[in-house]
C-alpha positions in Angstrom: -12.5 -21.7 -8.1 -10.2 -22.7 -10.8 -11.2 -24.2 -14.1 -10.2 -27.8 -14.3 -7.4 -27.5 -16.8 -5.8 -24.5 -14.9 -6.1 -26.4 -11.7 -4.4 -29.5 -13.0 -1.6 -27.5 -14.4 -1.0 -25.7 -11.1 -1.2 -28.8 -8.9 1.4 -30.4 -11.1 3.7 -27.6 -10.1 3.3 -28.1 -6.4 6.1 -30.6 -6.0 8.5 -28.4 -8.0 7.7 -25.3 -6.0 7.9 -27.2 -2.7 11.3 -28.8 -3.6 12.6 -25.4 -4.7 11.6 -23.8 -1.5 13.4 -26.5 0.5 16.5 -26.1 -1.6 16.3 -22.3 -1.1 16.1 -22.7 2.6 19.2 -24.9 2.6 21.1 -22.3 0.7 20.4 -19.7 3.4 17.7 -17.4 2.1 15.7 -16.0 -0.9 17.2 -15.1 -4.2 17.9 -11.4 -4.8 15.2 -9.1 -6.3 16.0 -7.8 -9.7 15.8 -4.0 -10.4 12.7 -2.1 -11.4 11.6 -4.0 -14.4 7.9 -4.5 -15.1 8.5 -8.2 -15.3 10.2 -9.5 -12.2 11.7 -12.9 -12.1 14.5 -14.7 -10.3 17.9 -15.5 -11.7 21.5 -16.5 -10.7 22.9 -19.4 -8.8 20.4 -21.2 -6.7 17.4 -19.3 -8.2 13.9 -20.7 -7.7 12.4 -22.1 -10.9 9.5 -19.9 -12.2 6.3 -21.9 -11.9 3.6 -19.2 -12.1 2.8 -15.7 -13.2 1.1 -13.1 -10.9 -0.1 -9.6 -11.7 0.1 -6.8 -9.1 -2.0 -3.8 -10.2 -2.2 -0.7 -8.1 -3.6 2.8 -8.2 -0.2 4.3 -7.7 0.6 7.9 -8.8 4.1 8.2 -10.4 6.8 9.0 -7.9 4.9 7.9 -4.9 7.5 6.1 -2.7 4.9 4.2 -0.8 4.4 1.9 -3.8 8.1 1.4 -4.3 8.2 -0.1 -0.8 5.1 -2.2 -1.3 6.4 -3.5 -4.7 9.8 -4.4 -3.1 8.0 -6.6 -0.6 6.0 -8.2 -3.4 9.2 -8.8 -5.4 10.9 -10.4 -2.5 8.1 -12.9 -2.0 7.9 -13.6 -5.8 11.7 -14.3 -5.9 11.3 -16.8 -2.9 8.3 -18.6 -4.4 9.3 -18.9 -8.0 6.8 -16.3 -9.3 7.1 -14.0 -12.3 5.6 -10.7 -11.0 4.0 -8.4 -13.5 3.6 -4.9 -12.0 1.5 -2.1 -13.4 -0.4 0.9 -12.1 -2.8 3.7 -12.9 -4.5 6.2 -10.5 -7.5 6.4 -12.8 -10.1 3.7 -11.8 -11.2 3.0 -15.4 -7.6 2.6 -16.6 -6.7 0.5 -13.7 -9.6 -1.8 -14.6 -8.2 -2.1 -18.1 -4.9 -3.3 -16.6 -6.8 -6.1 -14.8 -8.4 -7.1 -18.1 -4.9 -7.1 -19.8 -3.6 -9.4 -17.0 -6.5 -11.8 -17.7 -5.6 -11.8 -21.4 -2.0 -12.6 -20.4 -3.2 -15.8 -18.7 -1.8 -15.0 -15.2 -2.2 -17.4 -12.4 -3.3 -14.8 -9.8 -4.1 -11.1 -9.6 -3.5 -8.7 -6.7 -5.3 -5.4 -7.0 -6.0 -2.3 -5.0 -9.6 -1.2 -4.7 -9.3 2.5 -4.0 -12.3 3.0 -6.4 -14.2 -0.3 -6.1 -17.1 0.6 -8.3 -14.7 1.2 -11.2 -12.9 -2.1 -10.5 -15.9 -4.5 -10.0 -16.5 -5.5 -13.6 -12.8 -6.4 -14.3 -12.5 -8.2 -11.0 -15.6 -10.3 -11.8 -14.1 -11.1 -15.2 -11.0 -12.4 -13.5 -13.0 -14.6 -11.1 -15.1 -15.9 -14.0 -11.9 -16.9 -15.8 -10.8 -19.0 -12.8 -8.1 -16.6 -11.6 -7.8 -16.1 -7.8 -8.0 -12.4 -6.9 -6.6 -10.8 -3.7 -6.9 -7.1 -2.7 -4.2 -5.0 -1.1 -4.0 -1.6 0.6 -7.4 -0.3 -0.4 -10.8 -2.0 -0.4 -11.4 -3.6 3.0 -15.0 -2.6 2.9 -15.6 -3.9 -0.6 -13.5 -7.0 -1.2 -15.7 -9.7 0.2 -18.8 -8.5 -1.7 -16.7 -8.5 -4.9 -15.6 -12.2 -4.4 -12.0 -11.3 -3.6 -10.4 -14.1 -1.5 -8.6 -11.9 1.1 -7.4 -8.4 1.8 -4.1 -7.1 3.1 -3.8 -3.6 4.5 -4.8 -1.5 7.4 -8.3 -0.5 8.5 -8.3 3.1 7.4 -11.0 4.2 9.9 -9.1 2.6 12.8 -5.9 4.3 11.5 -7.7 7.6 11.4 -9.0 7.0 15.0 -5.4 6.3 16.2 -4.2 9.6 14.6 -7.0 11.5 16.2 -6.2 10.1 19.6 -2.5 11.0 19.1 -3.6 14.6 18.2 -5.6 14.7 21.5 -2.4 13.8 23.4 -0.7 16.7 21.7 -3.5 19.1 22.5 -4.5 19.8 18.9 -7.3 22.4 18.5 -7.7 22.3 14.7 -6.3 19.7 12.3 -6.1 20.3 8.5 -6.5 16.9 6.8 -5.0 17.0 3.3 -6.5 14.5 0.8 -4.4 14.0 -2.3 -6.8 12.0 -4.4 -10.5 13.0 -4.4 -12.9 10.0 -4.5 -10.3 7.6 -2.9 -12.4 5.8 -0.3 -9.5 4.9 1.9 -8.2 8.5 2.2 -11.7 9.7 3.0 -12.0 7.1 5.7 -8.7 8.2 7.2 -10.0 11.8 7.7 -13.3 10.6 8.9 -11.6 8.4 11.4 -9.6 11.4 12.7 -12.8 13.4 13.1 -14.4 10.6 15.1 -11.8 10.7 17.9 -10.4 14.2 17.7 -11.5 16.5 20.6 -10.8 19.6 18.5 -11.9 20.7 15.1 -10.9 19.1 11.7 -11.1 20.5 8.2 -10.5 18.6 4.9 -8.8 20.1 1.9 -8.2 18.5 -1.5 -5.0 18.6 -3.5 -3.7 16.8 -6.6 -1.0 14.1 -5.8 0.7 14.4 -9.1 1.0 18.2 -8.9 3.5 19.4 -6.2 2.8 23.0 -7.1 -0.9 22.5 -6.4 -0.2 20.8 -3.1 2.1 23.6 -2.0 -0.1 26.5 -3.1 -3.3 25.0 -1.6 -1.8 24.3 1.8 0.0 27.6 1.9 -3.1 29.6 1.0 -5.2 27.8 3.6 -2.7 28.4 6.4 -2.3 32.0 5.5 -6.1 32.5 5.9 -6.7 30.3 8.9 -4.4 30.9 11.9 -6.5 28.5 14.0 -4.9 25.5 12.3 -2.2 24.1 14.7 -1.6 20.7 13.0 -1.5 19.6 9.4 -2.0 16.0 8.5 -0.9 14.7 5.1 -2.1 11.3 4.0 0.9 10.2 2.1 4.7 10.4 2.7 5.5 12.2 -0.6 3.2 15.1 0.5 4.9 15.6 3.9 8.0 17.5 2.7 5.8 19.7 0.5 3.6 20.5 3.5 6.7 21.3 5.6 7.7 23.9 3.0 4.2 25.3 2.9 4.0 25.7 6.7 7.3 27.6 6.6 6.3 29.7 3.6 2.9 30.7 5.1 4.5 31.8 8.4 2.2 29.4 10.3 3.1 27.9 13.6 1.3 24.6 12.7 3.1 21.3 13.2 3.0 18.4 10.8 2.0 14.7 11.0 1.7 12.2 8.2 0.5 8.8 7.1 3.1 6.4 5.7 6.9 6.2 5.9 9.8 6.9 3.6 13.4 8.1 4.0 12.3 11.8 4.1 9.7 11.1 6.7 12.1 9.2 9.0 14.6 12.0 8.6 12.0 14.6 9.5 11.0 12.6 12.6 14.6 12.5 13.7 14.8 16.3 13.5 11.4 16.8 15.2 10.0 18.5 12.1 7.3 15.8 12.2 5.4 15.0 15.3 4.4 11.5 14.3 3.7 9.2 11.3 1.1 6.5 10.9 2.8 3.4 9.5 0.9 0.6 7.7 4.0 -1.5 6.6 3.6 -1.5 2.8 6.5 -4.0 2.4 4.6 -6.4 4.5 1.4 -5.9 2.5 3.2 -6.7 -0.8 5.1 -9.6 0.6 2.0 -11.2 2.3 -0.2 -10.8 -0.7 2.2 -12.5 -3.1 2.7 -15.3 -0.5 -1.1 -15.6 -0.3 -1.4 -16.2 -4.1 1.3 -18.9 -3.9 -0.3 -20.6 -0.9 -3.7 -20.6 -2.5 -2.5 -21.7 -6.0 -0.4 -24.6 -4.7 -2.4 -25.7 -1.6 -5.8 -23.9 -1.7 -4.9 -22.2 1.6 -6.4 -18.8 2.2 -4.1 -16.7 4.3 -6.3 -15.0 6.9 -9.1 -17.4 6.3 -10.8 -14.9 4.0 -10.7 -12.1 6.6 -8.8 -8.9 6.3 -5.1 -9.3 7.3 -4.1 -6.1 9.1 -0.6 -4.7 8.7 -1.2 -1.4 10.6 -1.6 1.1 12.0 1.4 1.8 14.1 2.1 5.4 15.4 5.8 6.2 14.8 7.1 9.0 17.1 10.4 10.8 16.9 12.0 8.7 19.6 11.4 5.6 17.5 12.8 7.0 14.3 16.5 6.1 14.9 15.7 2.4 15.4 13.6 2.2 12.2 15.8 4.4 10.0 17.9 1.5 8.6 14.9 -0.5 7.5 13.1 2.5 6.1 16.1 3.6 4.1 16.5 0.0 2.8 12.9 0.1 1.6 11.7 -2.7 3.8 9.6 -0.6 6.3 
């Protein structure tokens, strides 16, 4: 709960924020999102007045397009609600924890954080809560957020998503699936592969690669396929790894086919050409948008979106016949 001074300050902003929202609706829509700056704010004619500051801190690896989509959703909500959005990321749990502590020192009004490595994040999250800052989790951490005192979580249940992928592989007659984890120790990625194994009728094997090293990804998948002809499907757990896996399949001479988690323009293009058999979509734009909305709703009205329960944004199984319809939105970075 907020400290009294912080609470009074925020409640004093409610009327301004509500009035701005009404004016915005009358003008026909949200203000445009600005570029890729670390500090995101609104500007221009009809812009919403900035009334609060929110930090979004993820475990993103540089170059991962998934987080560009999630961030775009967060920026859209921030522009609509009069929020200055401070984005930062680090795939290392300890360094991500330090980013949370920096946000506390900056006096932010809310923190949104991923909990891919919850043990590393628990201390910093508790410091934020003790400072009276509402904390929400996003994308990773569904199993841990409530015990950590986080108000709500936005994402997909990774075990359920894995189950759905396993069932789809059964429809395709898969005999052996190679599940490629790009970040060892990431609880969500591990849960995806475990979920596949739970429903898959055939065999599954896990291999580990390094997300930030495309050469490592390529060589590891290629070597595995060259030595194991039983693999008939490869499953990557992130969209950036999918095109690398396609190249590895071709280079190895394997007849394996590819599926992936998450969407980006490369994935939708590969679905359209039938190079990918399916993708598991968790709607990252919706995750970012909803989480920032949740901070605004709680800060201004003490509403908790989802009632404190996990708000699920996926999974959806995207097949080649659906790719054309979704391509415009994927290429615009909103799906």
